[in-house]
N, C-alpha and C positions, 0 to 999 in steps of 0.2 A: 550724454555720458554713456548710457547703456548702448546706444547705437554705435558709438566709437569703440567701446569695449568689444561689442559683437564683431565688428569689422576686423579689429586687431586679432581676435580669437580665430576668425576664419583664415586670416592671412598666415598666422603662425601655424595653424593646422595644415594648410595647403603647403606651406614651406617645408614642414616636417615630412609630409607625405612625399613631396618631390625629392627631398634629400634622401629619404629611405630608398626610393626607387632608383635614384642615381647611384647610391652606394651599393645597392644590391645588384642592379642589372648592368651598369656601365662596365664594371670589370669583366662580366660574363660576355658582353658584346665585344669588348676589345680582345678577349681571349676566350673564344667559344669552347675550347677544350678544357673541361674541368680538371683541376689539379688532383693528383692521386695522393695517397696517404704520405708517401715519401716527400712529395713536393710541399704538402702542407706542413710537414715537420721541418723542412728546411726554411720555409717561410717564417715559422715561429722563431727559429733560431736567428734568422736575419733581423727580425723586428727586435729581438732581445739584445742586439748589439748596440742599440742606442743607449747612451748613458743617462738619458732624461726620461723620468717616469711619465711626464705629460706627453712627450713625443711618442712613447710606446703605446699609450692608451689611444691617442688620436689616430695613430696608425692602425691599430687593431680594429677599432670600432667605426672610424670614419673613412678609412682608406687614404688619409693624408699623412704621408710619412716624410720626415725631414723638411718640413715646410720652412724651418728657420734657415735652411741652406739655399733656398731658391733665389736665383739671381740670373741676370742675363749672361748667357754662355756664348761669347763671341767666337767666330771661327778663327780669328787671328788676334794677336796682341797689338797694342798701339805701337806706332812707329813704322808701319808698313802701309803704303797706299799712295795716292796721288800727291799728298802733301808732305811726303817723306823727303829728306835731304839726300837720299841715296842716289848715286849715279846709276840709273836703271840700265843703261847700255852696258856698263861694266858689270852690274849684278847679273844680268841675263847671260853675258858671256861666261862669267864665272860658274854659274850654276848649271849651264848646259855643257860644261866641260870644253868650252870653245877657247882656242888659243888666240884667235884673231878673226877678223871679218874680211872677206876678199873684196875686190873692187866692185863686185856685183851685189854686195850685201849678204852673201851667203856665209854660213858659219864654217870655219876651218877648225876641225877637231884636233886635239893633241892627246897623245897617250901619256898618262901620269905614271911616275915611277911606282913600282910595287903593285901594279894592277894586272899582272900577267896570269894569275891563276884563273881557273874556269869560273869560279864564283864571283870574281871581280875582274871581268875582262875589260880591255881598254874601251873607252867611250866610242871609238870609231874603229870599225873592223872592215877590212877589205871584203867586199861581197863576192868572194870566190870560195868554193868549198875546198878545204885542205884535207887531202886524203889521209885517213887514219888506218892503221893496221887493223884495228878492231872493228871498223865500220863495215867491213865486207860481210859480216855475219848478222848485221842489223837491218831491219826494214827501213826503207826510206819513207818520208811523208809523201803520199801521193800528190802529184802536181795539181790534180783537180781540187784538193782540199785547200791549197794555197790560192789557187785561181778564184775560189769562191769564199775566201776568208772575209770576215766582216770588217767594215770600216766604222770606227766608233767616234761619234761626236761627243767629246767631253764638254761639260758646261763651261760657258765663257767666264763665269764668276767662280769657278771651282777653286778650292783651297787645298785639297788633298788629292794629289795626282798619283798615277801608277807607280807602284813600288816594286823593287826587286826583293823577292822573298829571302834571298841570301843576306841582303842588307838589313831587312826586318829582323831576322833571327839574331843578327849581330848585336842588336839593341835590346834583346830580350834576356831575361833571367828567370829564376824560379823563386816563388814566394815562400818565405820561411813562415810557416803557420804560427810558430811560437812568438816571434817578436815582430812579425809583419814586414820584415826587411826583404829586399829583393837581392839575390846574390847570383853569381856565376861561378860557382865552385868548379863546375865542369864547363869546358868550352863547348858551345853549341854551334853547329853548322848544318848545312843541308845533308851532309854525309853521315851524320850520327844521330839525327833527331829521334829516330825510332827507338833508341835505347831508353828514352824516357818512359816508354810503355811498361817497363819493368817496375816502375814506382807504384806504390799503393795509391789507389784513388785516381781521380782525374787530374792530369797535369795541365796547368795553365801557363803558357808563355806570358810573362809579365814584364811590362815596360820598366827599364832601368831608370827612366825619367818620369817625372810628373807630366802626364800628357797635357795638363792645363797650362804648363809652361811653354807649350808649343815648340818642342825641340825641332831643329831643322829637318831631321830625318823623317819626321812625322808627316810633313807636307811642304810644298814649295813656299817661297817667300816673295819672289818677284813675279808679278802676275800679268805679263803682257803675252797674250796668245800669239803664236807664230803660225802663219797660214800654211795649209797643205798645198804643195806645188802640184798643179795639174794643168791640163790644157783648156780649162774653162768649160768642160762638158757639163751639161745640165744634170743635176743630182736627182731629178725627178723622172728620169726616163722609165722608171718602173711604174709610173702613174699610180702612186699609192693611195690617192685620195678618192678613188672611184671603186665601185664594186667590180669584182671580176665577173665577166659574163657567165651566165649559168645560174644554177639554183643555189650555189654556195653551200654544198652539203657539209654535214658535220665530219664525215669521212669521205675519202675519194670513192668514186663510183665506177672506177675502171676495173674492178676486180682484183687489183693489186693491194695487198694488205701490208705494205711497207711501213705504215703508220703505227703498227703494233706487232713487232717482231723481235725475236732473239734466237739464239742457237737452238733452243728447245721448241720454238714456235716460228719456223721459217715462214716468210711471206708467201701467200698464194698468188700465183701469176697465171694469167690466161695463156700467155705465150712465153717461150724461153727467151731470156734476156739476150740482147746483143752487147757483148763487151767491147768497149772502145779502148783505144790506147790510153793508158793511164788509169784504167779501171782496175778492180780487184784481181781479175785473172791475169792481166798484164803485170800487176804488181807482184803477184806470186812468181811469175816467170823471171822477173828482174830483181827479186829481193836480194840476191847475192852480188848484184852488179852495181857499180857506182862510178859515175863519170866525174872527171876532174873539173869540168867546166860548168857544172850546174850551179845555180845561184845559192848562196848561203845567207841565212839570216844571222846578224850579229847576236851573240849570246851574252847575257849578263850586262853589267855596266860598271863603270868606275865607282870607287867608294862614294857614298852619297854626299852631295855638296849643294844642298839647297834645292833649287828649282830645275835641276837638270832633267828631271823625268817628265817635264812638260814636252809634248811632242814638238819636234822641230818642223820646219816648213815642208819637209818631205813626208811628214807623218811618222817619222821614226821617233821612238821614245826609249830612253835608257832604262825604263822600267819594263822588263820583259813580261810578256804574257806567258801562259802555260798552255800548250796544246797537248791534249790527251786523246788518242785515237782508240776507239773501242770497236772491234770487229764483232758484229752480231750474227755473222754467218749468212750464207745465201746471198752475198752481194750487198748486204746492209752494213754500212759503216757510219758510226756516230763520231763526229769531230767536235770535241768539247774545247772551247776557248775559255780559259779561266783568266780573270783579271784580278790582280791583287793590289790592295791599297792598305797602307799601314794604319789608316784611321777612317772610321765611319762617323761622320758628323750627322747626328739625328736631326729630324725636322722639328719645327716649333708649332705649338698650339697655344694661341693667345699669348705669344711671346715667351712661352716656357718650352725649353728644349727637352726632347725625350729621345732615347734610343742610341746614344753615343756608344761606340765600342772600339777597342783597339784591335786592329786586324780586320780585313774585310775581303771576303772572297765573293766575287760575282762571276757569272758565266753565261755564255750562250752556247747552244749546241745545234749543229747542222746535221741532219740525217741525209745520207747519200744512199741511193739505190743504184748499184752498178755504176758509180761515178757521177750520177746525176743528182743534184741537190733537190730535195723534195720539200723540206720544211725546216724551220728554225725555232728553237725554244729560247726565250729570253727570261732570265731570272729576275724576279721582283720580290724582295724581302723574303717571306716564308713560302713563296710560290712563284708564279710566273705565267706566261702565255706562250702558246705555240702558233706560229703562222705558217700557212702554206707558202712555198717559195715565191709564187707569182704575186703574192700580196705585198711583199716587202719592197720598200724603196730601194732603188739600185743606183749605182754610180758607174757610168760607162768607163771602160778601161782602154788604153791605147793598144796598138799592135794586134788588133783583132781578138784580144782576150775577152772572156765573158764579163758582163757587168757584175759588180760586187754589191752585196747588201749593205745598206747604211742603217746603223742603229744608234741609239742615244743613251748616254749615261747621265743619271740624275745627279744634281748637285748634292754633295755631302754623302748621301746614301749610296750613290753609284748604282742604283737599281737600273735595270736595262729596259728600254722601251723602243717601240717601233716608230715613234713620231716625236717631234719637238712639241713643247707646250706644258700645260698643267696636267697632272695625273693624280687626282684625289684617290685616297684609299682608306678603308676601315671606317673613318668617322664621316658623318653626314655634313652637308653644307660646306664642303671643301675645307674643313678645319685642318685636316692633315693631308698634305699633298707633296708629291715630288715635282720637280721642275727640270725640264730639259730644254736645250736650245742647240743651235748650230755653232757651237764653240769649236776649239781646236780639233781637227780631225786626226785621229790616231789610227795608224795602220799596224796592228799587232803582228802581221805576217813578216814584218821587217826584223823583228826582234822577239824571239820566244824560245822557251824550253820546249822540246817536243819528245813525246813518249808514246809507246804502245802499252795498252793495259788489257790483261786477260781477266775479265770479271769473274769467270768461273773459278779460277785459282784464287782471286782476291777475296771471294766470299768465304773461303776456308781459312783465310789468314787472320781473321778477327772475329771475336764473339759479338761485337757490336753490329747490329743489322745496318747495312748501308741503305738507309731509306730516309725520307724527309722527317720521319718521326724519331730518328736516332737521338737518344737523350744526350744532353750536354754533360750530365753528371752521371756517375756510375763507375764501376771498376773496369779498367781496360783489361784486355785479355793478356795472358802471359806472352812474353815476347817469343817469337819464333827465331830459330837459329838463322834462317835465311828467308827473305821475302823475294818472291820470284814473279809476282803478278805484273809488275811494272818494269819495263825495259826501255832504255833510251832509244830514240830513233837514230838513224845513221847520220843525221845532221849534227848531233851532239853526242857522240858515242861515249864520252866520259862523264856525262851528266849524272850527278848523284840521284839516288832514288829513295834514300832513307826518309827524307822529309815527307814524302807522300804517305808513308805508313804510320806516321805519328798520329796517335789516337786521341790526343788532347786538344785543347783549344789554342788557337793562334793569337790570343789576346788575353787581357786581364780577366780575372773572375769578377763577378758582380761586386762592386764596392759595398762595404758594410754601411749600415745606417749611421754609424758613428763617424763615417768619413764625410767631411764637409763638402765634398764634391757630389754627394749622392742625395737624391730625393726620389720619392715614388708617389704618384697621384693616381688613385683609382686603378692600381695595378700596373701602371706604366712607369718604368724606371728612367732616370736620367742617364745612368750608365748600365748597360747590360753586359752579358758575358761575351767574350770573343768567340768567333765561329770555329767550327770544325773544318778540316781541310777537304780537298776535292774528293778523296776516297769515300767520303760520307755524303756525297751529292747524288747518290742513286745512279751511278754510272752504268749499272746493269739494267736500267729501265728498258722495258720492251716498247712502251709508248714514247712519244716524243716529249711529253711533259714530265716534270719531276714528280708529279703525284699521279695516282691512278685515275683521278678525275681529270680528264683531258679532253678539251674541245679544240679541234683544229680550226683556226680562224682563216677565212678565205678573203678577208679584206681588212684594210686599216680601220675602216668605219666600224666593222664588227668588233675589232679589238678595243676601240675607244668606248664601246658600250658594255664590254664584259669586264669581269674582275676575277682574280685568282682566288679570292676568299669566299 
C-alpha cells in the first residue's frame, strides 16, 4: 500500500512539474518575443470576453482557452468531393468562366455582362496592349522582370485559390464594436480604401459572411487541377538537388554587394556594369515610349463564381497577382510578386487546427542587378528564406527565352518554398508542417496588377514603420491629402492605388473567446488577425530578406537544413 502510494505521489509530482514546464515554456517557445505591457493588457481583455468563469480561470492559469469550442475544422463543407452528384465538367466550365469547350478540349471563355470596369475585367482579354493616352508618362515593366517571373506550383489538394483583391474587398465590411454586426455603410473598393485610415484605431476589413459557412468567394468548390500547357521540357534543368560548385559562401565573393544595397548604400562593384537592352539605363531612355504590339497581361477578373481562380491549362488564373517594382538605385531593382488569397487555412497539430485568418498576403521578391537576376526571397509565415538565383529550380522556356524559377505554395497557408515535400517549422518532431507538391502550375505574369513604388516617399506617408515588426494594433496615421509613392505601370495606367495605402488589416480581427469558432491552446489561436498589406512588407529593405537576419542560400540542400525563426 505504501509502495503504491509512493509511486502515485511520484507520478503526480512528475506530471505537475511537466505541466508547469509546458505551461511556462511552450508559449515562450512558440512566441519567443515577450509581450509588452499593451499586449498583456489586450490579452487580459480578450480572456475576459468569455462568459464562463471556469473557462476564464483555465485560460489564465493553464493556457487552455475555449476548450469547449474545440472540434474538427474541415477545409470544406459536406457535399463537395468525389461522391458528389454534381456534374463536374459543368461546374468547372461555370467557375472558370468558360462558355464552352472546343474540339481539342480547350476552354473557350466568354465575357459576362456588366464586367467591363477595370476592377472586374472580362475573364478573357486579348493579349495585346491597348494604347492609353495616360500611359505615355508611366514607366513600363521591364521585359527582363517578366522573362524571369516565377512559376508557382499550387498544392494539388488546395481549397483556397488565388483571389482578386477587388473581389475580396467587395465581400468585406466594417465591424460595429457596439453590437458586433458587420456593415457596409460606405461602399469600399480599391480606389477609396485609404480613406479608412481616418478612423480612430486600427481598421479591420471584416467578412460579411461567416467564414465557417465557406462562402464561394472564399475558395473554390470544384477541385480538378487543369495542367499547364508546355512542350514537355524538364522542370529540373536548374539541377536544384545538388550543391553549387564552390564554397557556397554566405555572401557573394565577387566584390559586388548587390545583396545589401539601397539608394543610400549603393552596391560596390569592381568594374563598371554593362547595361544590356531592357536593363535600367535602357528603361530610362524608353520610359516615355510605348509600342502598340507589346504583350499585355489580362487585368482583373470577372465577378467571382466559384472555382474560376484555379489556373487553367495555360497557367492563367483570373486571380491576379500584384507586381510592385522598387528601384533601389545604381542598377538594383527589386521585383515583388504578391499573391493574395481570401483565406488562410491553418495547419493542424494532433488534429486541432491553428492559425486560420481571413485575407492572406504572400510574396516572393527577385533582386536584379542591371537586369540580371541575382537572388529570390520566398516568404514563409513571419519570415522566409533567400536563395541565390543559381540554386533555384528552373523551367525551360520556348523561343530562346531564359528559364524561369519554379517555386511552391503550401496547402492552406500558401507559404512559399523552393521545393515540394514536407516543411516542418517551429515545433519539433514535425508536429507542425507545411506541405507542397507539383500541383497546378500558376503563371502570375499572365495576369497581374503592376506598379512602381518609391520607398523614400512612402516612408514619409505613414507613421507606422514598414518593417516585419510593424504592430497589427495601434493608431494609424492621419490621412494625407494625396499619396504619391505608388504609381501604376504603363501596362495598367488606370489601376487604383488607394488600396495599397490602407493601413488596417485585410481580414477579421481576432475572434473573442466568447465566439464558438475560437480557441487558444498555449498561446496559439484557432483564428488570428488578418494581415497588413504589401506596404508593410518591408519594401524598402536593403538586404534580400524581409528581416535584418539574412543568410543567402546557395543550394536547395542548404535551404532544407535552415529555418527562418
